[in-house]
N, C-alpha and C positions, 0 to 999 in steps of 0.2 A: 504494500500500500504506500502511495506517495505521501510524504508528510510535510514537505516544505515547498513554498513557492519558488525558491531559488533553484531547487532541484528540478522542479517541473519546467521552469523556464530554460535552464541549462540543458535538460534532456531534450526539449523540443528543438533547441537550436542546433544540437549536435547532429541530429538525424539518426537514422537507423543503422546499426552495425549488423543487424540480423537480417540476412536475406532469406527470401522464401526458398524452401527446398521442395523439390518435386514441382512440376508444373503441368501435370496432366490436365486435360480440358474436361469440362463437364460433358456428359454424354448427350446433352440437349444440342440439337443442331443450331439453335439460335438462343440468345439470352431470353429469359422469361420476360413477359410484358408487364408485369406488376401494376397494370392499370386496369381496374375493373370498371364495369358499367354501372355498378351499384351507386345510388345517389350519395350515400355517405362517403364512399371512397372517392367519388368524383369531386365532392366538396373539399375533402382533405387534400386531394391533388391540386385543386385550384388554389387553395391557401398556400401550398408549398410553392407553386409557380410564382406567386406574388411576393414571396418572402423567403423564409428560411428553409433549407433542406431539413428533413426530419430523420432522426436516428432513434430507433427503439432499442432499449436495453432490457434483456430478460435473462441475464446470467446469474449464476450462483457463485459464491455466497452473496447475500444482500449487501454486506458492507463493501465488498469488492465492486459490485454493480454501482452502488452510489458513489464510491470513490472515483471510479473511472468516469462516471457521468459528470461529476463536479470538475474534474480536471479537463475533460473535453469542453465543457461549457466555458471554462476560463480561457482556454487556449483557442477555441473556435467559437466565439460568441455569436457568429452568424448561423450556427446550427441549433435547431430545436431538438432537445433531448427529452424523451419520455422513458421513465423506468417502470417496469411492471414485473410481477412475479412470473417465473417461468411457465406456470400452468395457465397463464393468461396470454401467452404468446400468439397463438393462432387468432383468437378473438381480437387482439390488439392490431394484428396485421390487417385484418378485414376492416376494422374501424378507422385506422390511422393512415393506411397506405404509406408506410415509411420508405425512405430512400435507402436506408441501411438498417440492419439488425445486428446486434451483438448478443449472443445467447450461449447457453451451455449445451443445448441439444438442438440441432437443426431439424425442423419438421418438414414434412412433404409440402405443406402449404408455404412455408418460408422459401423452400427451394424453388417452388413454382411461381411465386408472386413477387419476390424481392430480388432486385438485381445485384445488390451488394450485401453480403452478410459475413459475419465472423462467428465461428463456433469456438469458444474459448475452452480449452482443455476438455474435450469430449471424453466421457467415461473416465474422467480424472487422469487422462493420459498426459504425458509431458510434451504435448504438441497442441497446436491450434490450426484450424482450417479456415480459409477464407475463400469466398467466391466473389469475383468482381466481373460483372457483366458476363457471367457464365464461365469464366476462367477460374479454375480451382487451384489453390496453392496451399501448401502446408508450411507452417512455421515451427521450427524446432523449439523456439523460445520467443514468443511474440512479446514485443516491448511497446511502450507508449508511443515512440515515434512511428512504429509500424501501424498502430491503430490510427494515429493522426493522418498518416499517408492514405490509409483506406478511407477514412472520413472524407478527405480531400477528393479522392477519386469518386466517391458516392455523390459529392456535391457537383463535380463536373458532369457526371452522367445525368443527374437530376436536371441540370441546366440545359441538356440537349433535348429534353422532352417537351 
């Protein structure tokens, strides 16, 4: 858990020393469309296009989720972050139409409707998995600069819609 602003600022400035390992692609022929025709989802998408890209966080443990959310909010104030319990992930994806999700377990709905997602330490493994526009990457040890870079890519992708 990050404890000091100077560490956060210094870490963000240094950049990532941890490169993604493995670069196999998602078996989907095209990236998922994550835009539904449901009125609530359309309204959420319209709000995002007018303002901040949306990141949904549903990882465990809660303190880790809230800590990461606070740091991303501080370092990327243009990003709207919503935290939910992991068991509310699918319902929150339907309701919020996020541009990015950070979670502990990637669901089928997540994989089919969100273009950018990060699965932090699935099954308590010492690795993380990310998918950016359908391209899947594994990180041996994901760090804050890696997450910030993925947030930036989600913002870029959101801006192209």
